[in-house]
VOTI-170572 format. One line per 2 residues: number of its first residue (from 1); their letters; for each residue x, y, z of C-alpha. Coordinates in Angstrom, 1 decimal. Each point is the difference from the previous one (the first is absolute). Layout:
// VOTI-170572
NUM = A = X/Y/Z; ... $
// end
This chain:
// VOTI-170572
1 = MA = 88.7/163.4/36.0; -1.3/3.0/1.8 $
3 = YN = 2.0/2.6/1.9; -1.3/2.7/2.2 $
5 = FD = 2.8/2.1/1.5; -2.3/2.1/2.2 $
7 = LP = -1.1/-3.0/2.2; 2.1/-1.8/2.6 $
9 = II = -1.1/-3.4/-1.4; 0.9/-0.7/-3.6 $
11 = SY = -1.6/-2.6/-2.2; 2.1/-2.6/-1.8 $
13 = EQ = -0.7/-3.2/-1.9; 2.3/-1.8/2.4 $
15 = PR = -0.3/0.2/3.9; 2.5/2.5/1.4 $
17 = HI = 0.9/0.9/3.5; -1.7/3.3/1.0 $
19 = LS = 1.7/2.1/2.7; -2.1/1.0/3.0 $
21 = GT = 0.2/3.6/1.2; 2.0/-1.1/3.0 $
23 = HR = 2.6/-1.7/-2.2; 0.2/3.0/-2.3 $
25 = NY = 0.6/2.3/2.9; 2.7/-2.3/1.3 $
27 = LM = 1.8/0.2/-3.4; -0.3/3.8/-0.1 $
29 = HR = 1.6/0.2/3.4; 2.7/-2.5/-1.0 $
31 = IP = 1.2/2.3/-2.8; 1.7/2.5/2.3 $
33 = AL = 1.7/-2.8/1.8; 1.4/-1.3/-3.3 $
35 = LA = 1.2/3.4/-0.8; 1.7/0.3/3.4 $
37 = SS = 1.7/-3.4/-0.5; 1.3/0.7/-3.5 $
39 = NE = 3.5/1.4/0.7; 1.8/-1.4/-2.9 $
41 = TV = 1.4/2.5/-2.6; 0.0/-2.4/-3.0 $
43 = SD = -2.3/-2.9/-0.7; 1.2/-3.6/0.0 $
45 = DG = -0.3/-0.2/-3.8; 1.8/3.3/-0.6 $
47 = SS = -2.8/1.3/-2.2; -1.0/2.9/2.2 $
49 = AT = 3.1/2.1/0.3; -1.9/2.9/-1.4 $
51 = MV = -2.8/-0.6/2.5; 2.0/1.0/3.0 $
53 = SS = -1.5/3.1/1.4; 1.0/2.7/2.4 $
55 = YP = -2.4/-0.6/2.7; 0.6/2.2/3.1 $
57 = NA = -0.1/-3.2/2.1; 2.9/-2.2/-0.8 $
59 = SY = -2.2/-3.1/0.3; -2.2/1.2/-2.9 $
61 = RN = 2.6/-0.5/-2.8; -1.3/-2.6/-2.3 $
63 = PA = -3.6/0.2/-1.2; 0.7/-2.7/-2.7 $
65 = EV = 0.8/-2.5/2.7; -3.0/1.0/2.0 $
67 = AR = -2.2/-0.5/-3.1; 1.4/-3.4/-0.5 $
69 = RL = -0.6/-1.0/3.6; -3.5/1.3/-0.2 $
71 = AD = -0.7/-1.8/-3.2; 1.5/-3.3/1.3 $
73 = DL = -1.5/0.1/3.5; -3.2/2.0/-0.2 $
75 = FL = -1.2/1.2/-3.4; -1.4/-2.6/-2.4 $
77 = DT = -1.1/-3.6/0.1; -0.3/0.2/-3.8 $
79 = EF = 1.3/-2.5/-2.5; 1.6/2.8/-2.1 $
81 = PH = 3.6/0.9/0.6; 0.3/3.7/0.7 $
83 = RL = 2.1/2.8/1.3; -1.2/2.6/2.4 $
85 = FL = 1.2/3.6/0.5; -0.7/2.1/3.0 $
87 = PH = 0.7/3.8/-0.1; 2.8/1.5/2.0 $
89 = NF = -1.2/1.3/3.3; -3.0/-2.3/-0.3 $
91 = TP = -2.9/1.1/2.2; -2.6/-2.7/0.7 $
93 = SY = -2.7/2.6/0.8; 0.2/1.6/-3.4 $
95 = NY = -1.9/-1.4/-3.0; 2.4/-0.2/-3.0 $
97 = PL = -0.7/-0.2/-3.7; 0.9/-3.5/-1.3 $
99 = VV = 2.0/-0.7/-3.1; -0.1/-3.4/-1.6 $
101 = WL = 3.1/-0.3/-2.2; 0.2/-2.4/-2.9 $
103 = HS = 3.7/-0.6/-0.7; 1.9/0.2/-3.2 $
105 = EA = 1.0/-2.9/-2.3; 2.8/-2.4/1.1 $
107 = SS = -0.3/1.3/3.6; -2.0/-0.7/3.1 $
109 = EM = -1.9/1.5/2.8; 3.4/0.8/1.6 $
111 = EL = 0.3/3.1/-2.2; -2.6/1.7/2.2 $
113 = DS = 2.7/1.4/2.4; 1.8/1.9/-2.7 $
115 = VM = -3.2/1.2/-1.6; -1.5/1.4/3.2 $
117 = ES = 3.2/1.6/1.1; -0.1/2.1/-3.3 $
119 = LS = -3.8/0.4/-0.2; -0.5/1.0/3.6 $
121 = DQ = 1.3/-1.5/3.3; -2.6/2.0/2.0 $
123 = NY = -3.4/0.1/-1.7; -1.1/-3.6/-0.6 $
125 = IA = -0.3/-3.5/1.2; 0.8/-2.3/-2.9 $
127 = VA = -0.1/-3.6/-0.9; 1.2/-1.9/-3.1 $
129 = PR = -1.2/-3.4/-1.0; 2.3/-2.3/-2.0 $
131 = AN = -0.8/-0.7/-3.6; -1.0/-3.5/-1.1 $
133 = IR = 2.5/-0.9/-2.7; 3.6/-0.8/0.9 $
135 = SS = 2.3/1.7/-2.5; 3.3/-1.5/1.2 $
137 = TK = 0.8/-3.6/1.1; 3.1/1.1/1.9 $
139 = QR = -1.3/3.1/1.8; -3.3/1.0/1.7 $
141 = LF = -1.1/2.1/-2.9; -3.6/0.2/-1.1 $
143 = QW = -2.2/1.7/-2.6; -3.7/0.6/-0.6 $
145 = GN = -1.7/-1.9/-2.8; -2.4/1.5/-2.5 $
147 = SK = -2.7/-2.7/-0.3; -3.4/0.2/1.6 $
149 = AD = 1.1/-2.7/2.5; 3.0/2.1/0.9 $
151 = FA = -2.0/3.1/0.4; -2.5/-1.9/2.2 $
153 = FA = 2.9/-1.1/2.2; 1.2/3.6/0.3 $
155 = EE = -3.5/1.2/0.9; -0.3/-2.6/2.8 $
157 = AV = 3.5/0.8/1.3; -0.7/3.8/0.0 $
159 = CE = -3.5/-0.4/1.7; 1.5/-2.3/2.6 $
161 = CI = 2.8/2.5/0.8; -2.5/2.8/0.3 $
163 = SS = -2.4/-2.0/2.1; 2.7/-1.0/2.5 $
165 = AV = 1.5/3.5/0.2; -3.4/1.5/0.7 $
167 = EL = -0.6/-2.7/2.8; 3.3/0.4/1.7 $
169 = LP = 1.5/3.4/-0.7; -1.2/3.7/0.2 $
171 = VR = -1.0/0.4/-3.6; -2.4/2.4/-1.6 $
173 = TD = -2.4/-2.1/-1.9; -0.8/2.9/-2.3 $
175 = RV = 3.6/0.6/-0.8; 1.3/-3.2/-1.5 $
177 = FL = 2.2/0.3/-3.1; 1.3/-2.6/-2.5 $
179 = AG = 3.3/0.7/-1.5; 2.5/-1.8/-2.1 $
181 = FG = 2.9/0.1/-2.5; 0.1/-1.5/-3.4 $
183 = LG = -2.4/-2.9/-0.3; -0.8/0.6/3.7 $
185 = GT = -1.4/3.4/-1.1; -2.1/-1.7/-2.7 $
187 = VA = -1.4/-2.5/2.6; -0.7/2.9/2.4 $
189 = QW = -2.1/1.7/-2.7; -1.8/-3.2/-0.7 $
191 = IG = -1.0/-0.6/3.6; -0.8/3.7/0.6 $
193 = LQ = -2.3/0.1/-3.1; -1.7/-3.2/1.1 $
195 = YS = -0.5/1.0/3.6; -0.1/3.8/0.0 $
197 = NM = -2.1/0.2/3.1; 2.9/-1.8/1.9 $
199 = VA = 2.7/2.6/-0.6; 0.6/3.7/0.1 $
201 = GV = 2.4/0.1/-2.9; 2.4/-1.9/-2.2 $
203 = VS = 3.6/0.7/-0.9; 1.5/-1.6/-3.1 $
205 = LS = 3.7/0.7/-0.5; 1.2/-1.2/-3.4 $
207 = GA = -2.9/-2.3/-0.2; -2.1/-0.3/-3.2 $
209 = MP = -3.8/0.2/0.1; -1.3/-3.6/0.4 $
211 = SL = -1.0/-1.5/-3.4; -1.5/-3.3/1.3 $
213 = GG = -3.6/-0.4/-1.0; -2.4/1.4/2.6 $
215 = SL = 2.4/2.5/1.5; -2.5/2.8/-0.6 $
217 = SN = -3.1/-2.0/0.8; -0.8/2.2/2.9 $
219 = WK = 1.0/3.3/-1.6; -3.2/1.8/0.9 $
221 = SS = 0.4/-0.6/3.7; 3.8/0.7/-0.3 $
223 = RH = -0.3/3.5/-1.4; 0.5/1.6/3.4 $
225 = LP = 3.2/-1.9/0.8; 3.2/2.2/-0.2 $
227 = VL = 2.7/-1.8/-1.9; 3.6/1.3/-0.4 $
229 = FS = 1.6/-1.3/-3.2; 3.7/0.8/0.2 $
231 = HR = 2.1/-0.6/-3.0; 3.8/0.5/-0.5 $
233 = RG = 1.3/1.0/-3.4; 1.7/-2.9/-1.8 $
235 = SS = -1.5/-2.7/2.1; -0.6/-3.4/-1.5 $
237 = LC = -2.2/-1.0/3.0; -2.5/2.8/-1.0 $
239 = SQ = 0.8/1.3/-3.5; -1.3/3.2/-1.6 $
241 = SD = -2.5/-2.1/-1.8; -1.2/-1.4/3.3 $
243 = LQ = -0.4/3.6/1.3; -2.0/1.0/-3.0 $
245 = NA = -2.3/-3.0/0.3; -0.6/0.7/3.7 $
247 = MR = -0.8/3.6/-0.8; -2.4/-1.0/-2.8 $
249 = FS = -1.9/-2.7/1.9; -0.2/1.9/3.3 $
251 = HR = -1.4/3.0/-1.9; -2.6/-2.1/-1.9 $
253 = AG = -1.1/-1.6/3.2; 0.0/3.2/2.0 $
255 = LN = 2.4/-1.4/2.6; 1.8/2.2/2.5 $
257 = YR = 3.5/-0.6/-1.2; 2.8/2.5/0.7 $
259 = FS = 3.1/-0.3/-2.2; 3.6/0.8/0.9 $
261 = TL = 3.0/-0.3/-2.3; 3.4/0.2/1.6 $
263 = WS = 3.2/0.7/-1.8; 3.2/2.0/0.2 $
265 = EE = 2.9/0.7/-2.3; 2.0/-2.4/2.0 $
267 = DS = -2.4/-2.9/-0.5; 1.5/-3.0/-1.8 $
269 = FS = -1.9/-2.9/-1.6; 1.8/-2.4/2.4 $
271 = EA = -1.6/1.8/2.9; -3.5/0.6/-1.6 $
273 = DE = -1.3/-3.2/1.4; 1.2/0.6/3.6 $
275 = LS = -2.1/1.4/2.8; 1.2/3.5/1.0 $
277 = TS = -0.6/2.3/3.0; -1.7/2.5/-2.3 $
279 = ML = -2.7/-2.5/-0.9; -0.5/-0.9/3.7 $
281 = AV = 0.0/3.7/0.9; -2.9/0.6/-2.5 $
283 = AN = -1.8/-3.1/1.4; 0.3/1.3/3.5 $
285 = RF = -1.4/3.4/-0.9; -2.8/-1.6/-1.9 $
287 = MM = -1.0/-2.2/2.9; 0.4/2.7/2.6 $
289 = GI = -2.1/2.3/-2.1; -2.8/-2.5/0.3 $
291 = VT = 0.6/-0.5/3.7; -0.1/3.7/0.7 $
293 = DS = -2.5/0.8/-2.8; 2.3/2.6/-1.5 $
295 = EI = 1.4/0.9/-3.4; 3.4/-1.3/-0.8 $
297 = SF = 2.8/0.6/-2.5; 1.3/-2.8/-2.3 $
299 = EP = 3.2/1.9/-0.8; 3.0/-2.4/0.7 $
301 = ES = 2.8/1.0/2.2; 2.7/-0.9/-2.6 $
303 = NR = 2.8/1.7/1.9; -0.4/-2.6/2.8 $
305 = DH = -0.8/-3.0/-2.2; 1.9/-3.3/0.4 $
307 = LV = -0.8/-3.6/-0.6; -1.6/-2.2/2.7 $
309 = GP = 1.3/-3.5/0.4; 1.4/-2.2/-1.2 $
311 = FG = -2.8/-2.4/0.7; -0.1/-3.8/0.0 $
313 = VN = 2.6/-0.3/2.8; -1.5/-2.1/2.8 $
// end
C-alpha cells in the first residue's frame, strides 16, 4: 500500500473516491457555514462541556460540535471510525499542523476532545482513529493490540486519516505528528519509526518503546525523526525499566529521542498511569519547537498540573 501525501491523488490497493479540486473548494467554503450554524453550548452527548469556547460571536460557541458535523458530513469516506478536532477560531486559509492521536487503553477516539483542550485548542487540527480491539462488551471502549496484525491495522488507520485530512483540510504536509498515550504511544513510535518520511515528529506519553520484532528495521532512515519519550515516575504503563531500555536502544541506534521524566512530591502511584496537563504541555512545546524550528524547554509546569480525563466515557 503506497501513500504520497504531497499529491492530490493517493494510491490505495482498493478503489477510493478522489475529490476534485472543485469539490475540495466547496468543502473548504462549507466549513465557515458550519461554524456559523453551530450555536449550541454543549454537545448532544455531553462530552464537550470543556470544549465550549469564548468566541466573540455568540454563534461560534461549540467547536466540538462543528468538528462532529464536519466529520459526519464532509470529512472522511473511510472505513475507520474516527474523531476530528478543529482548533478554536479555525481559519480555513491557514495551514495547520496535524496531530494524529492514538488513544489510551480502555477508551476510544472520543477522548480527543479532552486531550486537545489541554494540549492546545488553537495550534492544531487533530484526528483520532479508533483502536481495533474492543475492551468492554457493555461500553464502547477499545484498545490497541500488540501483534503484527494489530500494528498493521493501526498503520492503515493512521495513513488513511492523514491522507483524508490532507485532501480535505488546510494541513501542512511537512508538519504531521503522531502522538499517543500508553500503548497508543508505543504504536505511535512503531509507525513513526517505520514511516519516518511521513511525519515531522512522534510523541509517546507513558508508552514503552515497541519491542515487536522489526520495530527498528528502518533505524538508519529514522535517525532524523524527533521522538519525545515522556515518562511519569511510578507508572506501570511505562516503568523505569522501560525508560532505561528506550534510552539504551535509542542511543545504540543513534535515534533522535528526547526524554522527559515528570514527577512531583504530590504524585501518587494511583495517578502515575493517568495523563496529565504537564505531559501535554511538554508535548505541545516539543511539537511547536519543530513547527517553529526553535529550541524548547522540557521543564514541566508542575504548579499547574492536573489530570486529564477520565476517558472511556462515550
